[in-house]
C-alpha positions in Angstrom: 202.3 -103.7 136.9 202.7 -104.3 133.1 206.2 -105.8 133.6 204.9 -108.5 136.0 202.0 -109.3 133.6 204.4 -109.7 130.7 206.7 -111.9 132.8 203.8 -114.1 133.9 202.4 -114.4 130.4 205.5 -114.6 128.3 207.9 -116.4 130.7 210.6 -114.2 129.3 213.8 -113.2 131.1 213.2 -109.5 131.1 212.9 -106.7 133.6 215.8 -107.1 136.1 214.8 -104.3 138.4 211.6 -106.0 139.7 209.5 -102.8 139.7 211.8 -100.2 141.2 212.3 -98.0 138.0 216.0 -98.1 138.6 217.6 -100.1 135.8 215.6 -99.5 132.6 215.6 -103.2 131.6 211.8 -103.1 131.2 212.0 -100.3 128.6 209.0 -100.2 126.2 207.9 -97.8 123.5 204.2 -96.8 123.5 202.9 -97.1 119.9 199.3 -96.3 120.6 197.5 -95.1 123.6 197.9 -92.6 126.4 198.8 -93.8 129.9 199.5 -90.5 131.5 202.5 -88.7 132.9 205.6 -90.4 134.3 207.2 -89.4 137.6 210.6 -87.8 137.9 212.3 -91.1 138.9 211.1 -92.9 135.8 212.1 -90.0 133.6 215.6 -89.9 135.2 216.1 -93.6 134.6 214.9 -93.3 131.0 217.2 -90.3 130.3 220.2 -92.7 130.7 219.0 -95.1 128.0 220.6 -94.6 124.5 217.6 -95.9 122.7 215.0 -93.7 124.5 212.2 -92.5 122.2 209.6 -89.7 122.7 207.1 -92.3 124.0 209.5 -94.5 126.1 208.2 -95.8 129.4 209.2 -98.4 132.0 206.8 -101.2 132.1 207.3 -101.6 135.8 205.8 -98.2 136.3 202.6 -98.9 134.3 199.7 -100.2 136.3 197.4 -102.8 134.8 194.0 -101.0 134.7 191.6 -99.5 132.3 194.2 -96.9 131.1 196.1 -99.5 129.2 193.0 -100.8 127.4 193.8 -100.9 123.6 197.4 -99.7 124.3 200.0 -100.9 121.8 203.7 -101.0 122.7 206.9 -102.8 121.8 209.7 -104.0 124.1 213.0 -102.3 123.7 215.6 -104.7 124.9 218.8 -103.6 123.2 220.5 -100.8 125.0 
């Protein structure tokens, strides 16, 4: 998933939930691109974040495949 890719490439302490969509610590905002719909569990976790935007997603729920080609996003760490 995208969270693991970022952890491997950036060596940054980020994303405490390890891919379970439970904590919201891998919160990102999609700036460009469409990666499809989120499931109810991800939507529920995002609903509890005060800095949620209209294009918020959890990086742990985004698979690294052709759908993220040319996607732009920013990491939203402060919540």
